[in-house]
C-alpha positions as CSV (number, residue, x, y, z in Angstrom):
1,M,11.3,-26.4,27.5
2,A,8.3,-28.0,25.8
3,A,8.2,-28.2,22.0
4,Q,4.6,-28.7,21.0
5,G,1.6,-30.7,22.0
6,R,-1.9,-30.4,23.3
7,Q,-3.2,-28.7,26.5
8,P,-4.0,-30.9,29.5
9,S,-7.8,-30.4,29.1
10,E,-7.6,-31.9,25.6
11,S,-6.5,-35.2,27.1
12,T,-9.2,-35.2,29.8
13,V,-12.6,-36.8,29.0
14,K,-15.4,-36.9,31.6
15,G,-12.9,-36.1,34.4
16,V,-10.3,-38.7,33.4
17,Q,-7.0,-37.7,31.9
18,V,-4.7,-40.1,30.1
19,I,-1.0,-39.2,29.8
20,G,2.0,-41.2,28.7
21,L,5.7,-40.9,29.0
22,C,8.5,-42.2,26.7
23,R,12.1,-41.6,27.7
24,F,14.6,-41.4,24.8
25,S,18.3,-41.5,25.6
26,V,18.2,-38.9,28.4
27,P,21.6,-38.2,29.9
28,S,20.8,-38.2,33.7
29,S,21.7,-39.9,36.9
30,G,20.1,-43.1,38.2
31,A,17.5,-45.4,36.7
32,F,19.8,-47.1,34.1
33,Q,20.9,-50.7,33.7
34,T,24.3,-49.5,32.5
35,E,25.9,-47.1,35.0
36,H,28.6,-44.5,34.3
37,E,30.9,-42.5,36.6
38,T,30.3,-39.1,35.0
39,I,27.5,-37.5,33.0
40,E,30.0,-37.0,30.2
41,E,30.5,-40.8,29.9
42,R,26.8,-41.4,30.0
43,R,26.2,-38.8,27.3
44,A,28.9,-40.3,25.1
45,F,27.3,-43.8,25.5
46,L,23.7,-42.6,24.8
47,Y,24.6,-40.4,21.9
48,D,26.8,-42.8,20.1
49,P,25.5,-42.5,16.5
50,R,25.1,-46.2,15.9
51,R,23.2,-46.6,19.1
52,L,20.9,-43.6,18.3
53,D,20.2,-45.1,14.8
54,Q,19.3,-48.4,16.4
55,R,17.0,-46.7,19.0
56,F,15.3,-44.7,16.2
57,A,14.7,-47.8,14.2
58,W,12.8,-49.4,17.1
59,F,11.1,-46.2,18.0
60,E,9.8,-45.4,14.5
61,H,8.7,-49.0,13.6
62,V,7.5,-50.3,17.0
63,N,6.7,-47.5,19.3
64,L,5.2,-44.7,17.1
65,P,2.8,-46.8,15.0
66,G,0.5,-47.8,17.9
67,I,0.6,-44.3,19.3
68,E,-0.4,-42.7,16.0
69,A,-3.2,-45.2,15.5
70,Q,-4.9,-44.9,18.9
71,K,-8.7,-45.3,18.6
72,D,-9.2,-42.8,21.4
73,P,-7.2,-39.7,20.5
74,A,-7.7,-37.9,23.8
75,F,-4.3,-38.4,25.4
76,T,-1.0,-36.7,25.8
77,Y,2.3,-38.5,24.9
78,I,5.3,-36.9,26.4
79,L,8.6,-37.6,24.8
80,L,11.5,-36.9,27.2
81,L,14.8,-36.0,25.5
82,G,18.1,-34.7,26.7
83,E,18.4,-31.0,26.3
84,D,21.6,-31.6,24.2
85,L,20.3,-34.3,21.9
86,P,22.5,-33.8,18.8
87,E,21.4,-33.3,15.2
88,P,20.2,-34.8,12.9
89,W,18.3,-36.9,15.5
90,R,16.9,-33.8,17.3
91,A,15.2,-32.4,14.1
92,R,14.0,-35.9,13.2
93,M,12.3,-36.3,16.5
94,E,10.8,-32.8,16.4
95,A,9.3,-33.7,12.9
96,H,7.5,-36.6,14.5
97,A,6.1,-34.3,17.2
98,A,4.9,-31.8,14.6
99,R,3.0,-34.6,12.8
100,I,1.4,-36.3,15.8
101,P,-1.1,-34.1,17.7
102,Q,-0.8,-36.0,21.0
103,M,3.0,-35.8,21.2
104,V,4.8,-33.2,23.2
105,I,8.6,-33.0,23.6
106,E,10.2,-32.1,26.9
107,Y,13.9,-31.4,27.0
108,A,15.6,-32.4,30.3
109,P,18.8,-31.1,31.9
110,P,21.3,-33.7,33.3
111,I,19.6,-34.2,36.7
112,H,18.4,-37.3,38.5
113,H,16.3,-39.3,36.1
114,R,13.2,-39.7,38.2
115,Q,13.1,-36.0,38.9
116,A,13.4,-35.2,35.2
117,C,10.5,-37.5,34.5
118,A,8.3,-36.0,37.3
119,D,9.1,-32.5,36.2
120,A,8.1,-33.3,32.6
121,M,4.8,-34.9,33.5
122,A,3.9,-32.3,36.1
123,K,3.6,-29.7,33.4
124,H,0.9,-31.6,31.6
125,I,-1.3,-32.8,34.5
126,D,-4.9,-31.4,34.4
127,P,-5.5,-30.0,37.9
128,D,-9.3,-30.3,37.4
129,A,-9.3,-34.0,36.5
130,E,-10.9,-36.5,38.8
131,A,-8.2,-39.0,37.9
132,V,-5.0,-39.0,35.9
133,I,-4.1,-42.3,34.3
134,Q,-0.3,-42.4,33.7
135,F,1.4,-44.9,31.5
136,R,5.1,-45.3,30.5
137,Q,7.0,-47.2,27.9
138,D,10.5,-47.4,26.5
139,D,11.4,-46.3,23.1
140,D,11.4,-49.9,21.8
141,D,8.0,-50.8,23.3
142,G,4.6,-50.6,21.5
143,V,1.0,-50.6,22.7
144,A,-2.1,-51.8,21.0
145,V,-4.3,-49.3,19.1
146,D,-7.1,-49.6,21.7
147,F,-4.8,-49.1,24.7
148,V,-6.0,-45.6,25.7
149,Q,-9.6,-46.7,25.0
150,R,-9.2,-49.7,27.3
151,L,-7.6,-47.6,30.0
152,R,-10.6,-45.4,30.2
153,R,-13.1,-48.3,29.9
154,D,-11.4,-50.4,32.6
155,F,-11.0,-47.4,34.9
156,R,-14.7,-46.9,34.8
157,K,-15.2,-50.5,35.8
158,T,-12.8,-50.2,38.7
159,R,-13.6,-46.6,39.7
160,G,-14.8,-47.6,43.2
161,V,-11.4,-49.1,44.1
162,F,-9.7,-45.8,43.0
163,K,-12.1,-43.6,44.9
164,D,-11.5,-45.7,48.0
165,R,-7.7,-45.6,47.8
166,G,-6.6,-42.8,45.6
167,L,-4.0,-44.9,43.9
168,M,-4.6,-47.9,41.6
169,A,-2.7,-49.8,38.9
170,L,-4.2,-51.2,35.7
171,D,-2.1,-54.0,34.3
172,Y,-2.4,-55.8,30.9
173,N,-0.3,-58.9,31.1
174,R,-0.7,-60.4,27.6
175,G,1.8,-59.2,25.0
176,I,4.6,-60.0,22.6
177,N,8.4,-59.9,23.0
178,L,9.9,-59.0,19.6
179,H,13.3,-60.5,19.6
180,E,16.0,-59.3,17.3
181,K,19.3,-61.2,17.2
182,T,21.9,-61.4,14.4
183,G,19.5,-60.2,11.8
184,T,16.4,-62.2,12.8
185,L,13.1,-61.0,14.2
186,T,11.2,-63.5,16.3
187,P,7.9,-62.6,18.0
188,V,7.3,-64.5,21.2
189,P,3.8,-64.2,22.7
190,L,3.6,-64.4,26.5
191,Y,1.9,-63.4,29.8
192,H,4.0,-61.1,31.9
193,S,2.5,-58.8,34.6
194,F,3.6,-55.3,35.7
195,L,6.1,-54.6,32.9
196,G,7.2,-51.2,32.0
197,A,4.9,-51.4,29.0
198,G,1.3,-52.3,29.2
199,F,0.3,-51.0,32.6
200,A,-0.8,-47.6,34.0
201,V,-1.1,-45.9,37.4
202,C,-4.2,-44.0,38.3
203,T,-3.5,-41.0,40.5
204,R,-5.2,-37.8,41.7
205,P,-3.9,-34.5,40.3
206,G,-1.8,-32.7,42.8
207,D,-0.9,-35.7,44.9
208,G,2.7,-35.7,43.7
209,N,2.6,-39.2,42.4
210,Y,4.1,-40.0,39.0
211,V,4.4,-43.3,37.2
212,L,8.2,-43.4,37.4
213,D,8.1,-43.0,41.2
214,F,7.1,-46.7,41.5
215,Y,9.1,-49.8,40.7
216,H,6.7,-51.4,38.2
217,H,7.6,-55.0,38.9
218,V,6.5,-54.7,42.6
219,I,3.8,-52.0,42.2
220,W,1.2,-54.4,43.5
221,Q,2.9,-54.1,46.9
222,Q,2.2,-50.4,46.9
223,M,-1.3,-50.0,45.7
224,A,-4.4,-51.9,44.6
225,A,-3.9,-53.5,41.2
226,V,-6.2,-55.0,38.6
227,T,-4.8,-57.3,35.8
228,F,-6.6,-57.9,32.5
229,P,-5.3,-60.9,30.5
230,S,-7.8,-61.0,27.7
231,A,-6.0,-59.2,24.8
232,F,-2.6,-58.6,23.4
233,M,-1.8,-55.1,24.6
234,W,1.9,-54.6,24.3
235,V,5.0,-55.3,22.3
236,R,8.4,-55.2,24.0
237,G,11.7,-55.0,22.1
238,A,14.2,-57.6,23.0
239,H,17.7,-57.1,21.5
240,D,21.3,-56.5,22.4
241,G,20.5,-53.1,23.8
242,N,18.4,-54.3,26.7
243,D,17.6,-57.4,28.8
244,S,13.9,-57.8,27.9
245,G,14.3,-61.3,26.3
246,K,14.6,-63.1,29.6
247,V,11.3,-64.9,30.2
248,S,10.2,-68.2,31.7
249,E,9.0,-70.9,29.4
250,N,5.8,-71.1,31.6
251,W,4.8,-67.6,30.5
252,K,4.8,-68.3,26.8
253,I,1.7,-68.6,24.7
254,K,1.4,-70.9,21.7
255,K,0.5,-69.0,18.5
256,D,0.9,-69.7,14.8
257,P,3.6,-67.5,13.3
258,A,1.2,-66.2,10.6
259,E,-1.3,-65.3,13.3
260,L,1.3,-63.4,15.2
261,R,2.3,-61.4,12.2
262,Q,-1.3,-60.5,11.7
263,I,-1.6,-59.4,15.3
264,L,1.4,-57.2,15.0
265,R,0.0,-55.6,11.9
266,K,-3.6,-55.1,13.1
267,R,-3.3,-54.4,16.8
268,F,0.1,-52.6,16.8
269,R,0.4,-51.3,13.2
270,I,3.9,-52.8,13.1
271,D,5.0,-53.2,9.4
272,L,7.5,-56.1,9.7
273,P,8.8,-55.8,6.1
274,A,9.6,-52.1,6.6
275,F,11.2,-52.8,10.0
276,K,13.2,-55.6,8.3
277,A,14.4,-53.1,5.7
278,A,15.5,-50.6,8.4
279,L,17.4,-53.3,10.3
280,R,19.2,-54.3,7.1
281,V,20.4,-50.8,6.7
282,L,21.7,-50.7,10.2
283,D,23.3,-54.1,9.8
284,G,25.0,-53.0,6.7
285,S,25.2,-56.6,5.3
286,G,22.3,-56.4,2.9
287,K,21.1,-59.8,4.1
288,D,17.4,-60.5,4.7
289,V,16.0,-60.2,8.2
290,A,13.4,-63.0,8.8
291,E,9.9,-62.1,10.1
């Protein structure tokens, strides 16, 4: 069941549709770092109130700001939720969807995760588009305010490759890991290609290909791929709820901390003081969280 959002044609400009997917604590089988023997065990894990509060803090302070501030508003952002997401988190998420024109909620039954994602995206594909640019991100990832704009611009530059092959990846490998550990936030700038955040797959409508069908870290083995390293395009949450903090020292970029805070504010609309305050509430200690 879809909650609200724009029609496929509203996310298509000059034949090119842009559509994104964010999965938020969906009880399903497969595609998880932490496995469970039953769907009931997975549901209990995903819907633990403290875990949901943590995920909402990252979602509302890292993920949503960049989506709301996109310079190109012609895109659809699908938020995939479990059909039994409990209150008050369900109403809180629906309030975001009511406020953000591009956001549409899809509620998934407890089926295989990749099938749930494909079913959700299929409903919003424009069958008349020349190309469908699909991106994905986790609920603790963020994209720069010009991400959709850059996807369309860079697709135009590489359209010949797409026409020849019918599948193509656009990769933006410059971003920031935002580490949170024991009450401290530390942004680490780096180069990292083919992450879950900061890349997109260009497909043809009706070809049955969806962004979650491909293992992003080896997607260059399955299709032509073009990487753009020039601008900071993604922020990835790194905390005790995932394994995103593991990076090579060779990938890191030297940046002044003050400049990094400015980049987070201007390119991603991340309000670090507000995020600090939210983390303090979760921590319950009342102590400061460093920027």
